[in-house]
Backbone bond lengths (Angstrom), bond angles and torsions (degrees), N, CA, C in turn:
res aa  C-N    CA-C-N  psi(-1)  N-CA   C-N-CA  omega(-1)  CA-C   N-CA-C  phi
1 M - - - 1.474 - - 1.514 110.08 -
2 A 1.330 116.52 136.42 1.438 120.68 -179.87 1.539 110.42 -72.42
3 T 1.330 114.84 148.85 1.469 121.29 178.24 1.521 109.13 -107.10
4 M 1.348 115.52 135.77 1.475 120.62 179.12 1.524 109.69 -115.61
5 N 1.310 115.54 142.83 1.467 121.11 -177.61 1.526 111.73 -84.12
6 L 1.339 114.94 147.77 1.454 121.80 176.10 1.528 109.04 -145.63
7 S 1.316 115.78 125.43 1.461 120.59 179.28 1.519 109.79 -98.93
8 A 1.337 116.17 140.06 1.456 121.21 -177.96 1.520 111.02 -139.09
9 Q 1.324 115.74 158.44 1.463 121.29 175.91 1.528 109.07 -116.25
10 K 1.316 117.40 148.99 1.454 121.50 175.40 1.520 109.07 -72.79
11 R 1.340 114.94 143.81 1.475 120.14 175.93 1.520 108.66 -101.33
12 E 1.302 115.55 119.17 1.462 120.26 178.80 1.523 110.64 -94.14
13 D 1.323 116.73 -42.21 1.458 122.01 179.90 1.525 107.65 -95.85
14 L 1.347 117.40 112.24 1.460 122.02 -177.29 1.527 112.76 -101.01
15 G 1.307 117.36 13.72 1.460 121.40 -179.49 1.519 112.40 -65.07
16 N 1.325 116.25 152.98 1.470 121.97 -178.14 1.525 112.23 -61.82
17 S 1.334 117.03 -42.40 1.462 119.87 -178.02 1.521 111.18 -64.59
18 T 1.322 116.32 -40.25 1.477 120.45 178.62 1.512 110.20 -65.11
19 T 1.337 116.76 -40.94 1.454 121.52 179.92 1.517 110.84 -64.72
20 K 1.326 117.15 -43.87 1.468 121.23 179.84 1.525 111.10 -62.67
21 N 1.334 116.26 -43.24 1.467 120.40 179.24 1.524 111.05 -63.36
22 A 1.333 115.95 -37.51 1.468 119.99 179.51 1.531 110.29 -65.05
23 R 1.323 116.89 -41.60 1.467 120.69 179.37 1.527 110.59 -62.23
24 K 1.344 116.43 -39.37 1.462 120.09 179.27 1.524 111.40 -62.30
25 K 1.325 115.92 -26.63 1.473 120.80 -179.70 1.537 111.57 -92.84
26 G 1.353 116.34 6.92 1.460 119.39 178.22 1.507 114.34 83.45
27 V 1.320 117.47 23.93 1.470 122.39 178.76 1.525 108.47 -114.20
28 I 1.347 116.65 124.66 1.456 122.23 -174.72 1.523 111.17 -103.24
29 P 1.344 118.31 128.25 1.468 120.53 178.10 1.520 111.19 -78.63
30 G 1.325 115.47 151.91 1.462 120.07 178.87 1.521 110.30 -158.65
31 V 1.337 114.81 -179.11 1.462 121.03 178.90 1.515 109.13 -135.86
32 F 1.319 115.96 135.78 1.464 121.76 176.46 1.526 108.13 -104.40
33 Y 1.353 116.25 121.66 1.451 121.71 179.51 1.520 109.35 -110.41
34 F 1.325 114.76 145.04 1.466 119.64 174.85 1.531 108.62 -148.28
35 K 1.318 115.78 141.88 1.463 121.26 -175.61 1.529 111.31 -56.07
36 N 1.342 115.16 132.23 1.467 122.74 177.17 1.542 113.32 61.66
37 A 1.319 116.00 26.96 1.467 120.14 179.18 1.525 108.29 -139.87
38 P 1.327 117.03 149.91 1.472 119.64 178.92 1.521 110.87 -66.41
39 A 1.337 115.12 147.25 1.463 120.51 178.29 1.531 109.36 -68.19
40 V 1.322 116.41 147.71 1.453 121.77 -179.40 1.530 109.35 -119.08
41 A 1.325 116.59 121.92 1.463 121.21 177.42 1.524 108.01 -77.68
42 I 1.330 116.37 126.32 1.454 120.57 -177.16 1.525 109.91 -134.39
43 S 1.314 115.98 174.21 1.466 121.61 173.26 1.514 108.32 -147.04
44 V 1.328 116.78 150.42 1.455 121.98 178.61 1.529 108.56 -138.75
45 K 1.309 116.17 158.73 1.452 120.41 174.99 1.530 109.45 -69.01
46 E 1.330 115.67 138.77 1.453 120.31 -178.40 1.536 111.63 -57.46
47 T 1.313 116.91 -39.59 1.461 120.77 -179.40 1.521 111.80 -64.72
48 A 1.329 116.93 -30.53 1.470 120.89 178.92 1.523 111.12 -77.32
49 L 1.337 116.43 -29.64 1.465 121.11 -178.23 1.537 112.12 -80.94
50 N 1.321 117.41 -29.96 1.456 121.97 -174.19 1.534 115.34 -51.14
51 P 1.336 120.09 -42.11 1.463 119.80 -179.37 1.530 114.16 -60.04
52 F 1.330 116.73 -22.37 1.459 120.47 179.49 1.523 112.02 -93.34
53 V 1.331 115.09 -14.45 1.474 120.41 -178.36 1.512 111.16 -95.61
54 Y 1.337 115.77 -52.05 1.474 120.43 -174.60 1.519 110.18 -92.39
55 T 1.317 115.22 68.94 1.455 121.73 179.26 1.522 108.65 -150.24
56 S 1.321 116.30 154.76 1.458 120.74 177.47 1.528 111.06 -98.96
57 E 1.333 116.60 12.59 1.463 120.91 -177.97 1.515 111.06 -123.76
58 V 1.340 115.43 154.83 1.456 121.52 175.37 1.521 108.32 -88.43
59 R 1.328 116.28 133.77 1.455 119.80 -178.28 1.525 110.02 -129.14
60 I 1.323 116.22 140.88 1.467 120.66 174.42 1.513 108.56 -83.83
61 I 1.323 114.92 131.97 1.468 121.79 -177.15 1.524 110.04 -103.80
62 N 1.316 116.42 128.28 1.458 121.49 172.40 1.531 106.60 -94.57
63 L 1.349 115.96 95.89 1.445 122.33 -172.09 1.531 111.34 -87.69
64 Q 1.318 115.19 125.50 1.469 121.48 175.31 1.520 108.65 -115.32
65 I 1.346 115.26 107.28 1.467 120.26 179.02 1.528 108.48 -88.97
66 E 1.304 115.69 129.99 1.462 120.68 -177.98 1.535 110.73 -55.18
67 G 1.342 116.09 126.40 1.466 121.44 -179.91 1.517 114.21 93.15
68 A 1.352 118.37 -13.65 1.456 121.14 178.94 1.520 110.31 -78.62
69 E 1.344 115.78 149.54 1.464 119.88 -177.72 1.520 112.70 -69.63
70 K 1.324 116.46 -35.77 1.460 118.33 -177.90 1.535 110.03 -142.74
71 S 1.305 115.15 162.22 1.460 120.90 178.79 1.522 110.09 -81.41
72 Q 1.340 116.90 167.44 1.464 122.24 -178.04 1.528 109.38 -138.64
73 N 1.322 115.48 129.84 1.465 119.21 174.97 1.523 109.69 -74.28
74 C 1.326 116.15 140.12 1.454 121.25 -179.06 1.528 109.39 -156.41
75 I 1.317 115.65 175.94 1.464 121.30 175.27 1.537 108.28 -130.67
76 L 1.312 114.58 156.97 1.466 120.42 175.49 1.524 107.34 -76.18
77 K 1.323 116.72 111.78 1.451 121.55 -175.37 1.516 112.66 -91.43
78 D 1.336 116.62 -34.86 1.468 119.51 -178.28 1.528 109.03 -154.85
79 I 1.320 114.91 149.38 1.449 120.95 177.66 1.526 109.14 -142.22
80 Q 1.317 116.66 135.42 1.468 120.80 178.62 1.527 108.97 -113.67
81 F 1.351 114.74 142.35 1.460 120.54 -176.47 1.523 110.36 -118.96
82 D 1.316 115.31 150.05 1.465 120.99 173.31 1.523 108.83 -69.03
83 P 1.347 118.18 128.99 1.458 120.00 -176.52 1.523 114.68 -65.88
84 V 1.322 117.49 -18.49 1.461 121.17 -178.45 1.533 111.38 -97.16
85 S 1.342 116.11 -53.94 1.464 120.17 -176.56 1.527 112.75 -86.12
86 D 1.342 116.92 -18.57 1.469 123.47 -177.98 1.522 111.77 64.29
87 K 1.336 116.50 23.76 1.456 120.91 175.82 1.527 109.67 -94.68
88 P 1.346 117.34 150.46 1.479 119.41 178.62 1.514 111.68 -63.64
89 I 1.336 116.50 136.65 1.462 119.98 179.89 1.538 111.97 -122.11
90 H 1.328 116.88 -13.99 1.469 120.84 177.32 1.521 109.42 -163.88
91 F 1.332 116.32 150.44 1.464 120.05 -179.63 1.526 110.39 -145.30
92 D 1.317 115.37 157.01 1.470 122.28 175.73 1.527 108.62 -123.11
93 L 1.328 116.88 132.63 1.458 122.55 174.42 1.523 108.63 -113.05
94 L 1.319 116.28 137.86 1.466 121.67 -179.41 1.516 109.11 -116.18
95 G 1.345 115.31 121.09 1.450 120.69 179.37 1.525 111.71 -69.30
96 I 1.322 116.87 145.94 1.472 121.67 -179.74 1.526 110.44 -126.42
97 S 1.338 115.55 149.51 1.476 122.49 176.05 1.512 108.72 -112.53
98 E 1.318 116.56 137.23 1.467 119.93 -174.56 1.514 114.21 -63.29
99 N 1.348 117.78 -20.41 1.461 120.69 -178.10 1.526 114.12 -103.74
100 E 1.334 116.13 6.70 1.467 119.86 -179.67 1.526 109.29 -120.85
101 T 1.333 115.52 136.22 1.471 119.26 178.56 1.520 109.86 -71.19
102 I 1.311 114.69 156.30 1.462 120.22 -179.80 1.520 109.28 -140.93
103 K 1.331 116.10 147.33 1.447 120.66 176.69 1.525 108.54 -94.50
104 V 1.335 114.84 130.01 1.454 120.80 -176.59 1.515 110.16 -138.14
105 E 1.337 116.56 143.21 1.452 122.14 175.10 1.530 108.27 -86.96
106 I 1.339 116.18 120.20 1.451 121.30 -175.28 1.529 110.91 -112.09
107 P 1.337 118.02 132.03 1.479 120.83 178.44 1.531 111.27 -66.19
108 L 1.340 115.63 146.70 1.464 121.78 176.42 1.526 108.02 -105.45
109 K 1.328 115.91 130.37 1.466 121.05 -177.82 1.518 109.65 -117.86
110 L 1.342 116.62 121.15 1.455 121.46 179.84 1.525 109.77 -75.75
111 V 1.340 115.64 135.02 1.455 121.05 -178.65 1.528 110.02 -125.35
112 G 1.314 117.59 128.10 1.453 121.55 176.78 1.517 113.52 101.12
113 S 1.338 114.80 170.99 1.456 122.35 178.00 1.532 108.55 -118.04
114 P 1.339 118.39 113.82 1.462 121.48 -175.63 1.527 113.46 -60.72
115 V 1.344 116.33 141.87 1.458 119.72 175.40 1.524 110.21 -63.77
116 G 1.321 116.70 -29.42 1.455 120.65 179.31 1.502 113.80 -64.26
117 V 1.335 117.86 -29.67 1.456 121.32 177.84 1.530 109.76 -69.68
118 R 1.319 116.21 -38.22 1.474 119.58 177.51 1.524 110.87 -66.72
119 D 1.347 116.39 -21.34 1.467 120.19 177.40 1.513 112.64 -92.13
120 G 1.324 116.72 6.36 1.457 121.23 177.40 1.518 114.97 105.57
121 G 1.341 118.45 0.02 1.443 121.37 -179.96 1.528 112.07 -76.23
122 V 1.337 115.24 172.07 1.464 121.46 -177.40 1.523 109.09 -127.00
123 I 1.347 116.55 134.52 1.463 121.07 177.38 1.515 110.03 -73.72
124 Q 1.329 116.72 130.07 1.461 122.81 177.48 1.533 107.52 -119.09
125 H 1.328 116.29 98.32 1.480 121.88 -176.36 1.519 108.32 -96.37
126 T 1.328 117.61 107.13 1.462 121.62 -173.02 1.523 114.66 -105.27
127 L 1.331 118.12 -23.15 1.463 121.14 -177.83 1.514 108.72 -124.48
128 H 1.336 116.84 118.49 1.459 120.77 -171.95 1.526 113.14 -104.21
129 S 1.323 118.05 -10.41 1.466 121.44 177.00 1.520 108.99 -152.88
130 I 1.330 114.93 164.17 1.464 119.08 -176.97 1.526 108.73 -147.47
131 E 1.331 116.54 145.38 1.464 120.36 179.91 1.517 109.95 -85.80
132 V 1.328 115.39 133.11 1.465 120.98 176.33 1.526 109.02 -126.34
133 E 1.316 115.07 164.15 1.468 121.03 175.75 1.516 109.13 -133.37
134 C 1.339 115.84 127.69 1.456 119.94 -178.11 1.522 109.77 -167.38
135 L 1.318 116.01 177.11 1.462 120.75 173.07 1.535 108.38 -72.90
136 P 1.329 117.51 152.12 1.467 120.14 -179.03 1.525 113.36 -54.08
137 A 1.313 117.40 -35.44 1.461 120.87 -178.51 1.523 111.98 -66.21
138 N 1.331 116.98 -21.82 1.474 120.95 -176.76 1.529 113.04 -102.92
139 I 1.331 117.73 6.33 1.467 119.69 -179.93 1.524 109.92 -66.11
140 P 1.337 118.20 120.00 1.466 119.28 176.81 1.527 110.62 -77.67
141 S 1.318 116.88 143.34 1.465 120.12 178.67 1.531 109.68 -68.76
142 H 1.330 116.21 -31.11 1.466 123.10 174.39 1.518 107.29 -162.43
143 I 1.330 117.05 171.76 1.464 121.12 178.58 1.512 108.77 -121.49
144 D 1.323 116.31 122.64 1.463 121.46 176.98 1.538 109.43 -78.70
145 V 1.318 116.43 133.65 1.466 122.42 176.30 1.518 107.53 -117.67
146 E 1.327 115.99 107.55 1.456 121.36 -177.53 1.529 110.74 -75.82
147 I 1.333 116.16 123.66 1.464 120.04 -175.57 1.529 113.43 -123.37
148 S 1.334 117.67 6.88 1.471 121.08 -174.82 1.521 113.02 -58.19
149 A 1.348 116.96 -35.88 1.469 120.83 -174.04 1.516 113.66 -85.48
150 L 1.318 118.05 -1.10 1.460 119.97 -175.63 1.530 111.78 -72.41
151 A 1.343 115.04 122.45 1.458 120.65 174.04 1.530 108.16 -96.14
152 I 1.319 117.31 175.34 1.460 120.52 177.95 1.536 108.90 -60.44
153 G 1.306 117.32 126.80 1.466 122.22 -178.85 1.519 112.93 97.51
154 D 1.344 118.53 -9.62 1.460 121.99 178.59 1.523 110.92 -87.06
155 A 1.335 116.01 158.80 1.457 120.99 179.94 1.523 110.88 -152.56
156 V 1.336 116.16 159.99 1.454 122.59 172.63 1.515 107.24 -113.18
157 H 1.335 116.69 129.75 1.460 121.92 -178.29 1.526 111.42 -110.53
158 V 1.311 116.48 166.16 1.467 121.52 179.59 1.515 110.68 -56.71
159 G 1.317 117.13 -40.11 1.469 120.98 -179.89 1.509 114.44 -64.58
160 D 1.341 117.77 -14.13 1.465 121.31 179.58 1.526 112.30 -82.52
161 I 1.331 117.53 -14.16 1.471 121.18 -177.12 1.523 109.12 -83.18
162 K 1.321 115.99 122.97 1.472 122.49 178.49 1.531 108.74 -131.10
163 I 1.336 115.84 125.61 1.459 120.93 178.21 1.529 108.34 -136.32
164 D 1.307 117.03 131.31 1.465 121.70 179.85 1.526 110.55 -60.01
165 N 1.327 115.75 135.57 1.470 123.46 175.97 1.529 113.59 63.22
166 V 1.332 116.23 18.64 1.458 121.12 178.82 1.528 109.15 -132.08
167 E 1.330 116.63 126.59 1.461 121.47 177.54 1.535 109.24 -93.58
168 I 1.340 115.10 125.33 1.446 119.97 -179.53 1.532 109.91 -90.93
169 H 1.324 116.35 128.91 1.466 120.91 177.14 1.531 109.57 -101.99
170 G 1.313 115.26 163.84 1.462 119.55 179.61 1.517 111.07 116.30
171 I 1.326 115.94 172.63 1.470 122.07 179.38 1.530 108.85 -78.64
172 P 1.335 117.18 120.22 1.474 120.08 -175.82 1.517 114.03 -56.69
173 T 1.330 117.13 -31.40 1.467 119.75 -177.03 1.529 113.27 -86.81
174 A 1.331 117.38 -3.09 1.465 120.67 -179.45 1.532 109.15 -65.58
175 T 1.327 116.01 135.37 1.454 121.25 -176.93 1.523 111.24 -84.02
176 I 1.323 116.34 130.09 1.459 122.34 175.47 1.541 108.86 -88.90
177 V 1.313 115.44 -51.29 1.454 120.42 -179.05 1.518 109.37 -151.62
178 A 1.311 116.69 146.95 1.470 122.12 179.07 1.515 109.45 -142.88
179 V 1.340 114.92 158.15 1.465 120.37 172.78 1.528 106.12 -110.51
180 V 1.307 116.55 115.52 1.462 121.41 -174.81 1.524 110.34 -111.94
181 P 1.342 115.98 157.14 1.473 119.70 178.00 1.512 110.57 -62.99
182 P 1.321 117.95 151.52 1.461 119.97 178.53 1.533 110.54 -66.97
183 A 1.306 115.98 144.85 1.469 119.81 178.43 1.513 109.86 -69.80
184 I 1.334 116.93 132.99 1.461 122.09 179.46 1.523 107.81 -107.82
185 E 1.306 116.00 117.83 1.464 120.40 -179.52 1.522 109.86 -84.59
186 K 1.331 115.29 124.15 1.453 120.46 -179.58 1.519 109.44 -82.57
187 V 1.339 116.06 120.95 1.465 121.18 -179.19 1.521 109.55 -109.32
188 E 1.326 116.74 122.04 1.449 121.15 179.19 1.522 110.21 -87.15
189 T 1.330 116.39 128.67 1.458 121.79 179.90 1.526 109.51 -85.80
190 P 1.322 117.58 119.24 1.476 119.89 -179.17 1.524 110.85 -66.85
191 A 1.312 116.35 144.91 1.459 120.73 179.81 1.514 110.45 -67.83
192 A 1.333 116.05 143.62 1.464 120.91 179.93 1.530 110.03 -65.95
193 E 1.328 116.28 152.85 1.463 121.11 -177.87 1.529 110.48 -60.71
194 G 1.305 115.51 129.95 1.471 119.76 179.87 1.506 112.94 94.62
195 E 1.375 118.62 -15.29 1.455 121.23 179.30 1.517 109.30 -84.11
196 E 1.313 115.86 150.79 1.463 121.72 176.96 1.505 108.60 -112.97
197 T 1.313 116.16 138.72 1.457 119.84 176.26 1.511 108.48 -81.22
198 A 1.352 114.25 167.43 1.475 119.52 -178.64 1.511 110.47 -62.67
199 E 1.359 116.15 -33.81 1.453 119.76 -177.13 1.516 111.86 -67.54
200 T 1.368 116.22 -37.22 1.480 118.38 -178.25 1.510 111.56 -85.16
201 A 1.354 116.17 -25.32 1.466 119.29 -177.59 1.523 111.67 -74.61
202 E 1.337 116.45 -35.95 1.469 119.34 -173.56 1.511 113.21 -62.99
203 P 1.331 120.77 -45.79 1.467 119.82 178.28 1.521 112.82 -60.04
204 E 1.359 116.63 -33.49 1.451 120.05 -179.65 1.523 110.72 -65.88
205 V 1.327 117.60 -40.48 1.469 122.18 178.65 1.511 110.13 -63.35
206 I 1.321 115.72 -42.21 1.465 119.94 179.06 1.518 110.83 -63.47
207 A 1.330 116.12 -40.29 1.460 119.79 -179.28 1.524 110.63 -63.25
208 K 1.335 117.53 -42.14 1.438 121.07 179.22 1.520 111.10 -63.59
209 G 1.315 115.54 -39.86 1.467 120.28 179.20 1.504 111.61 -62.80
210 K 1.310 116.31 -36.11 1.470 120.03 -178.98 1.509 110.74 -69.40
211 K 1.342 118.02 -37.24 1.453 121.95 179.25 1.527 109.93 -66.06
212 D 1.324 117.45 -39.36 1.479 121.93 179.70 1.508 110.28 -62.43
213 E 1.375 115.79 -41.14 1.458 120.53 -179.66 1.520 109.77 -63.59
214 E 1.335 117.04 -40.49 1.455 121.49 -178.83 1.523 110.22 -66.39
215 A 1.343 116.87 -37.68 1.471 121.13 179.44 1.504 110.94 -64.88
216 E 1.360 116.45 -39.90 1.463 120.23 -179.19 1.518 109.79 -66.19
217 E 1.338 117.95 -38.67 1.465 120.21 -179.47 1.510 111.99 -64.60
218 K 1.352 116.39 -33.60 1.453 120.20 178.54 1.527 110.16 -73.26
């Protein structure tokens, strides 16, 4: 996996007003975490952060914090967005070591056109990412899920995903994608004017029968 550089500055003033002013200037606050080390409050330019946010792939970040002696490889662990503008307002970076495995959420990418769709079926994509555990060097940017051979009624499950040197987490029977039959809408045909349905006709027949019985008794 390719590594991309990201420059950051340490945040000394963590006050709300300072943070809000920084966001107005296009600077996003964040935190860098690393195992057995204190968290570091940082900030980066929004334009520099965007390539790691608006992507369907996992990327390793070579983080250079201003004033630090050396850079540190990490991944984007979490990102928060403004509910109105949908712009990033905070992020978390997690440091990684080349000799230690790490758990990462990897996007799933569907590949191919199922034969079942050509037969009238519909693709039902229910799982869009999956957690894996591996060494940083083996982190896949995404996972291709081949669906060309899926007929109507077929599915791909978590247990079907196999990648060398990567442990797949999750419930093996969980469905990633399936090809299902098209939904058939049941349309009820209204009865023609003057016609009686079986439900309304039956009580009338019973009523007539009761009157006949009463006439015979008289």
